[in-house]
N, C-alpha and C positions, 0 to 999 in steps of 0.2 A: 688419497684424502689426507690433507695436511691438518695439523692441530696447532693452534696458536694458544699458548698457555698463559700469557699475561692477562691480568684482570684490569679493566679500565672502569673509571667512575665518572658519571655525569651528574651534575647538580640540578635538581628539579624543584620548582617552586611548590609542587603539590606533594611529592613523595620523598623529598630530600635527596640523599645520594642514592643513585641507582647503579648497581654493579653489573658489568658486562664481561663475560669471558671473551678472550681475544677473538674467537670465531664469530661471535655475535657482533662484536665491535667492527669486524671486517665488513659486515653487511652495512653497518651505519656509515662506514667510510666510503661507500660507493657513490658515484655521481647520482645514481637514481634515487638513493635515499636522501642525499644532501639537498636535492631539489625540493623536498618536502618542507625545508626551512624557509622556502620562498613562496609558500602557499598558506594563506591564513586559514586557521581552523574554522572560523565562522564567517567567511566571505566578507560581506559588507557590514557585518555587525559592529565594526569599529566606528561607523558613522552614527550609531545609536549609543553604544557604550564605548567611550574613547579608549579604555584600556584593553579592549578585546582584540588585541593584535597578536595573540599567540598563534602558533602555526601547527601544521600537520606533523612536523618533526617531533615537537615536544609531546604531542598527544600519542604518537606511536611509541616513544620510549616509555611513556607512562602506562600504556596498555601492556607493554612487555613486563613492566614491574608487577602490575596487578595479576597478569597471567601466571607469573612465577609464584605468587602467593596462592593463587587458586590451585595450581598443580600440586603444591605442597599439601594443601588441604585435601585434594582429591586422592593423593597417595595414601593419606591417613585413613580416610573413610573406606577406601577400597580394600584395605587390609582385612576388614570385617567380612568381606566377600571373597577372601582368598584370591584376590586379583592384584597383580603387580603392574605398575607402570614402567615400561622399559625406557632406557636412556634415549632411544630414538624417538619414542612417543613424547617424551619431555621436550626434546629439541623441536619436534614438529609443533607442539603447543606454543613454545616461546617464539619460534619464527613466524607462526601464523599471526600472533599478536603484534610482533614488531613490524610485519610487512603487510598488514591487512589494508592499509591505505596507500600503498606504494603507487597505485594507478590514478590517484586523484589529480584532476586538472586544476587550472587557475580558478579562483573564486569557488573552490570546493564543489558542492552539489549544483550550484547555479550553472556551472560550465556545461554540464551534460544536456541541459535544456536550451542553452543559448544557441548552439549550432548543430544540434542533433547528432553529436558524436556518440559512440557506443559508451556503455556504462564504465565507471571507474573500476568496477570489479573485472570487466573484460580486459581493460588496459592492464590491470594488475597481473592477470594471467599471461598476457603477452609479454610483459616486462620480465616476469619470472622465468618464462619458458624460452625466451630468445637467447641463443648462444652468444649474441652480440652485446649483451648487457653485462656490465661489471657485476651486478648483483647475482646474475645467473652463474657467473664464473666463481664468485665467492661462495655460493651455496654448493656448487659442485666440488670445490676444492676443500671445503671444511666440514661437510656433512656426508652422510652415508649414500651409497648408490641407490638411485631411484627416489632420492629425497625430494627433489623438485616436484615430481609427479604426485607424490603423496601430499605435499604441501598445497598444491593447487586443488586437489580433491577436497581438502579441509576448507579452503577458502571458498569453494563452491557450495559449501554447506551440505555436502553429500554424506548420508549415513553409510557406513561400511558394514555390510552384513557379516563380513569375516573378522572385523576388528571393532569390538564394542567401545574400546578406549578411544579410538579415533572419532567415533560418533559423539562420545562425551566431550572431547576436545572441540569438535565443531559447535556444540551447544555453548561451550564456554567462550567462543569467539563471536558467535552470532546467534542471539536469542533475545528474549525480553529482559534477561538478566545475565549480561556477559561482561567480559573484561573491557571491551570497547566502551560500553555505556558506563561502567563503573568508573572508568577514568574520565571520560569527557564530561560527565555531570559535575564532578568535583572541580575539574579544570576550568570549565566554562563558567561555573558559578563564581569561582575565584576571580577570573579575569573580567567578567561582566559586573561583578559586585552584586549579583542577584542571590541573596543569602538563602532564599527558599530552595535552592538546588543542592544544599548541603545535606549529607546523610552520613551515617557511621560505617565507613568502609570495613573496619576491623570486625564489627558485629556481623556485617553482611557476609564476609568471607567465612567466619565461624559458623554461620547458618548453613553453609553448603553441605549437602549430603547426596547420596544416590539411592534410588529405589528401583524396583523392577516393575516395568510396565510392558505388557505383552511379551514377557519373557526376556526383555532386554533392559540393561541398566540405563537409567535416565537421571539427569541432574534434577535435584529437588532441594527444598530447604526444610529445616526442622521446625516443628510446630512451635517450640518455645521461643523462636525468633520472629514470630509473625509481626510484632510491632516494628522490628527493624526492616522487614520487607515492605510494610505499609509506608514507612518513612521514605524508603527508596522509591517506591511507586509514586508517591505524592511529590517527591523532589523532581522526578522526571516530568510529571504533569506540569508543575509550576515553571520549570525551565522552558518547556514548550510554550506555555501561555505567556510568560513574561519576557523571554529572550529569543528562543529559536523562531517563534512565530510573531514576534513583535511587529505591530502594524507598519512602522517605518522601515524595518528591515525587509519585510515582504514587499513594500512599495519599491524599495531600491532594487530588489531582485527583478521585479517587473520592468523597471527602467533599464536594467542591464540587458534583459532580453530584447527590449524595444530598440536599444542602441544597435545591437548586432543585426537585428532584423532589418532596420533601416539601412545600415551600412551595406548589408548584403544586397538589398534592392538596388542601391546606387552602383555597386560593383557590377552587377549583372546587366544593367542597362548602359554600362560604359561611361558613367559619370566620373569625373575626376574625384579620386578618393585616396587620401594618404594611407597607404598600407604596404607592408613589405611582402615578399613572396610567400612567407609562411602564413600570413593572414589570408592571402589570396587562396592558398591551398585549403585553409579552414573553410572559407566560403564555398569552395568547390567540393568539400567533404572528401578530400583526397590526401589524407595524412598518413605518413609512414610512422612507425614506432619511434625512430630516431628523431623525427620532427616533433612528435608529440612531447618527447622528453625535453625539448628546448623551451616548452611553454611553462610559464609561471605567472604569478599575479602581476609582476612588473611588465611582462609582455603585453597583457591585455590593457593594463593601465596606461602604458605608453600610447597605444592607439586611441583609447577613449579620450585621453588628455589632448592629443593632437586634433581630434575631431571637434573640439570646442570651437576651433577657428574655421571649420568647414564652411563653404559657401552655401551648403544646404541648410536651410532654416531649421528643419526638423532635427537633423542629426546634431547640429550645433547646440540646440536647446536641450535635447536629451542628454548630451554629454556634459553640459553644464549642470544639469539637474543632478547628475551622479557625482562628478568630480568636485563640484563646488557646493554640494548639498543644497541645491535649490529645489527643494522637494515640491511635489504636487500639493495642491490644496485638498483637504478632505471635505467632502460634501456633507453638510449637515441637513438632514431631511427637515422640511418645513411642515410635514404632516405624516401621520402614521402610514407606512407602506409606500410613501412617495419615493420614487427613484430618480436619480440624476438623469438617467437615460431618457425617461419620459419627459422631464422638464426641458432637456436639450432639444428633443424632437418637437416639442410644442413651440419653442422659440424658432426652430428652423421652419416650421409650418407657417408661423406668423410672418416670416420673410418670403413666403411663397415657395419654399423648397420642399423636397421630398425627404422622408425619414432616412436617417443614416444608421448604418451598422456600427455603433460606437465601439463595439468590442474590437474592431479592427483599426480604430483610430489611435494615433500616437499620443493624443492629448488626453486620453481617458484610460483609467485603470479601474477594473472591477475585481475585488479581492474578497474571497470567502475562505475561511479556514475552520475546520472542525477538529477538535482535540479530545480524544477519549481519555479517561483516567487509566483504564486498563483494557486491553483487547484480549479477551480470553479465547478468541478464535484463532490466535496466532502464537505459536511457541509458548504454550501455557507455562506459568510458574506453578510447579507442583509443590504441595506441602505434605510432608510425611508426618502423619499424626502419631501419637504415642503408641497406638495399637498396630502401627505399621501400614495402615491404609494411606494411599496417596490421593489427595483431592486438590482441585484447583484453588488457588489463593482466593478467588472470588467467593468460594463457598466456605473456606476456612477462616477468613478474616471478618471480624465483626464489622469493621469499617466498610469494607467493600461490599459485603452481602446486603448492607442496608442502603447502598447506592444503586441507582438505576444504571447498569452498565451500558444500556442502549442510548443513554442521554449524554451526548458530548457537549463540551463547551464550543459554542459557535460564535464567530465574529465576522461580520460583513461590513465592508467599507467600499465606498466609491471615491475616486480621486480625479481631479482634473488639473491640467496645466493651463493657467490663466493666459499666458502670452501666446501659446500655440492655439488655444481655443479661439482667442480673438483674431490672431493672424490668419488662421486657416478657415475659420467659419464665421468670423465677424460677430462672435457672441461674447458678451461680458456678463459675468455673474456677480 
């Protein structure tokens, strides 16, 4: 195991200068980590918010920074429990934060549903465990023996019955209040310009504590900081409502899926389709790790842009809709409860045709989203009261306990592509 002693600094728009010991910078310098600079953090969000062009690279180094501060806080509170965080555990925490998104594909989360590949978490595990990757060799050369296996266990979110600190670190990298979310809420708020996503990071970190639940230490927050936790929870809710689940962004993600669904259909029936061998292997779901690591946003955008000139009417219109932002039209109901599907089938019937399954049609999009304020059934945010009792934030918060946690914000939209609707079915609305 080698040790690189030089310290490097990267300038970040959210956290200012971020310091990296040489061994962590060695991970950043690998080909696998550099690929993250070519993958946008928010997929097609830049077509909604023009400045939302930041990438997975910047988010990863930001998460590293937040985790560093969380570990400092955790060390402080664990002293009251006569528990010490070892140097290896600190390294595991920092590496889990830095590398938690290493397996993301092009267009971020959209990619996983486009072509049915395995999850980015599974690709992360393959990248870290493969002896053929630069990042595996950098981990092996700069950290302790067995480090990679322990790191993968943390990224899987596994509790370690033999190591309570590792379980705490898992919570700090993946829970309802973790380093990942703490960074991306501030970062995405900044780059989208959605100011309701802002919260006080310093206060949130100061709120972190630990409590014993079922005999084991668990991350919690102190009661005196409830207002800061409420602010964070509401920032998360509003970012989903106004940015992550923005109607146009969701429409564009539907269009991306339709583009590759249509391209795949053409490929498998032997129609002429401009695509390289790597795209062909994607259609065939036969991708090796080395091939997956060649894919970034530019790879997919190259193909989508070229398909605008396809001789297939559907594929060319879909590709134009995405690349040139020729969005679908939103259907505005002319009566309570009226759906576009019903109106379309009425028009088809008037022409003497049979009802159509519009969910399978390329000219139609049906989109429904449900956004809860707080999900107390998943990774509870625990509040340590002054008497030492731990309760869920939904019970401790005056704001949350007066809201119906079963009542989510729901948005339903139907969209149609005018040119395809007319060209494929002879319908004009």
